[in-house]
N, C-alpha and C positions, 0 to 999 in steps of 0.2 A: 927231559920230554919227548915220547915217543911219536912215530909218525901219525898213529891215530890220534893224538892230544893234539900236535901241532895242526893237523886237518881243522878239526872242529873248532881251535882256536882260533883260525883264518877266517873261517864261514861265520863265527862269530862277530867277528870285524864287518863282515860285510854285512851282515842283521844289522849292527848298528849302525853301520852307514845309509841303508836304507829305512832305519829310524829317524836319521837325523836330515839334517837339509844336504841334499844329495851334491856331493864334493868329487868332480869329477878327477882331479888330481890324485887324490887321497883314494878314491875307486882304484887307480891305474896303480898306485902301487900297493895295495893289498892285494891286486889281481895279480900283479908281477910276483909277489911272495906267493901267494897258490901257484902260479905255475911254475916257480922252481921249484917247489916243494912235490907237485905232480912230478917234474922231468928226473928229479933225486930218486922218486917211488919207481917210475918207470925203466930208471936206468937199473936198479936193484931189486928187478922182479923176478929174478931167479931166485933171490936170498929169499925175497918173501914170501915167493909160493912155498919155500920150504919150510915156513915158519907156521906151526900151527896156531900160534896167537890170532892170525888173521883168519882161519878159518872156523877157531872155535867162536870168532866175535861177529860171524853173518850180521845179526841184527843191529849192530853198532851200524857196519857199511848200510844196510837199509835204510837206516835213520839218516846217516849222513846224504845217502843219494837224494832222499826225499826232502832233506834241508836244501839241498842243492838246487834242486826242479824247483822249489818253492822262492828261492832268492832269483834263478834265473825269471820268472813271470815278473818280479818284481822290478829286477834292477836293468835288466836290458833294453826295455820300453824307454826308461829313462836315460838313460847311455844313447839311445838311438835319437833323442829328442835332442840331448845338448850335441850329439855329433853333427846333427844337420842343421842345427843352430850355429854351429864352430863354422860349417862349409859355407853357410849362407852370407856370413861376415866377410867372406874373402872375397 
């Protein structure tokens, strides 16, 4: 699985979490997967810049960015509510 496929797969997991009952521990797990992948991509940035595959697939990246923005709008408010509830229980 290449990095784009792996990235979109993880985003799909986030979409499924948004559709299902929100589970903060599962969200944290998927979010950690996404962060690890982004760190790996960032670490290999020079190699990826030389890879014309990424340049040739600009539309795929624009679609990924759109999906991220959509998920952000849906998931962040849920996470903030859960976080504030957790803090009030302490």
